[in-house]
N, C-alpha and C positions, 0 to 999 in steps of 0.2 A: 401656265397652260390651264384652260378651263375644262371642267368636266360637265358633260351633258347627260342627264337622265330623263327618260320618258316614262310617264305613268298614264295609262289610258282609262278614262272615266266616262260615266253616264251612258244613257241609251244610245247616244249618237256617236259614241266611241271617240271622244276628243282626246288628243294627245296633250297632256299637261307636261311642261318641261321645268326641271329644276337645274339651274346652272350655277356652278361654284368653282372657286379656285383654292389655292393653298391656304388662304386666310380662313376658309370655311364660311365666309359670307356667301349668301346665295340669293338669286332672284327666282321668283316663281312666275312662270309665264302661262297664262290661260288656265287657271285652276278650274277644271271641269267637274270636280267632285260634287255629286248630287245627293248623297245620303250619308248617314253617320259611318257606315262601313268604309266608304271611299274617303271620307275625311280622315278616318283613323289610319287608313293606308298611307295617305300623304304625310300625316304627322309622324307615323312610325318610320317612314323612310328618312325624313329629315332628322329625327332624333337618333336613329341608328348611325347616320353619317356625321353626327355632331355638328350639323349645319346651323347657321344663324340667318334666317330670312331677313333681308333688308329692303327688298323691292317686290312689289306686286304689280305686274305689268300685263297688259292685254294687247294681242295683235289686232283685235277688232272686237266689236260689240255684240256679235250674235250670241243668243242665249246659251248655247252649248259650251262656249268658251269662257263665259263669265259666271257660270252656275255656282262656282265655289268662291266667288269674290268676297261675299259677305263673311263667310266662314274664315277665310284666310286673313282678311282685313282685321277681324276681331281677334283671332287667335294670336297673331304676331304684331298687332297694332300698326298696321301698314296702310298708307293711303292707296287708293286705286289710281293707277297711272295708265293713260291711254291717249290716243289722238282725240282732240275735241270733236271731230266729225263723227265719232262713234257714240257720243252721248245719246243722241236721238234713238239710235239702234238699240242701245242698252235699255232704254226706257220701254221699248217695245217687246222686251223679253217674254213676258207672260203671253202676249198675243202670238209671238213667234212660236212658242212652245205649243200653243193650242192648235196651230196649223198641223203639227205632227202628232196631235193627241197626247201631248205631254204637259203636265202641270209644272210650271216653272215659277219660282218666287221672284219678286222684284229684287233688283240688284242695287247696291249703293252707287251713288253718282261718282263721276270722275273727280278726283281731288287734285290731281297733278297732271297737267297736259304734257304730252310728248309730241314733238314736231319733227319733220324731216331734218336730218342733220344733227339732232340731239345725241349726246353720248349717254348711254345707260351705264353708269359707273357703280362698281361694287368691289370690295376687296382691292386687289391690285389689277383689276380687269375693267374692260369697257366694251360695250357693243354699240355699233353705229345704227342709227335709225334711218330706214328708207321707206318713204311713203309710196305705196302702190295701190291706189284705189281701183274699184271696179267690182270686186266681190262685195265690198262694203266701202262707203266713202272714207272711212278712217283707217282702212287696213294698212298696217305697218309691219315691216320686216326688221328683225334685230340681227345684225351681221357682224361677225368677227373676222376681219381680214387677216389677223395674226394666226388664228387657229383654224381658219378656212371652213367656217360653217355659218349657217343662218337658220333662224327660226322664223318661218314665213307665214304661220297661220294658214288661212285657206286661199292664199294667193296662188300657190303652185303645188301640185302633187306629183307623185310618181306616175307619169304618163297622162296627166290630166291637169286641169286648172280649176280654180274655185267657181262654183256655180254663180251665175249672174241673173237668174230669174227671180231672186228675192228682192225685197224692197230696196230701192235705190242702187240696184246692181247695174253695171254697164259693161257689156262684153268687150266692146272695142277698147274702152279705156283700160280694162284689165290686160288685154293682149298687148296693147301699146306699152303699158307700164312694165310688163315682164320683159319685153324685147329691149326696151330702152334702159332699164335699171338693173335687171337681174341677169340676163344672159351675158352681158359684157363682163361680168365678174369672173375671176379665175375658174377654169373648168373643174378643178379638183374640189371646189367648194361643196361641202355636204349640205343638203337641204333637208331640214327637219320640218315636216309639214304638220298641219293641224289634225290630219287624219291619215292613217295608213303608214306605210314604211318610209324610211328615209331614201333619198335619191341624191343626185348630184347635178351640177350645172351641165357637165359633159353628157350625162345620160339624157337629160331633158332636151338639150340641143339636138341630139341625134334621133331620139325616139318619140318625143311628145308630139302627137298628131295635131294638137292645137297650135303649135309653134312653128310649123313647117311653112 
């Protein structure tokens, strides 16, 4: 059984997820740490749990979700893994940050591509990859059918969806992707979003005004 921990970082309050199993190997998803104090918080958590990071993966390429990529990649000698469609978005990180009045450093390039259907393996566990563009062309979800949870980045939130007014966003594409690929999953599936509190498939089916 996998364990999921959420640490919230940077001025945009991004949820960074650390997922591990009984082997203590872990994956770090969307490291948003933006300063030495936040970097230390992530390191302290991993060391206290005696975890071994083996994958650095991104749900998408917006600056707030990749802010800590360079730190994590160097600290644990890990390649950056993401959907190839996110590379252009990642390269625009400094200009994205400037839109919000935030100085953002350049991020390392994607070294290992993740595509729809790929298995994210670590320890004795694996996560399925689901490609749901619209918020960003490379947006991907990491889903565990066995443990009934997903990490969905900014695809879907508690009562909302990812914004689509940013560069290369597509509202209808996002809505279609959620309805076709996410909502058919088991209703007890917990949704760990890129911002805010966790929710579930059942809750979003019933209460999300964007999906009615």
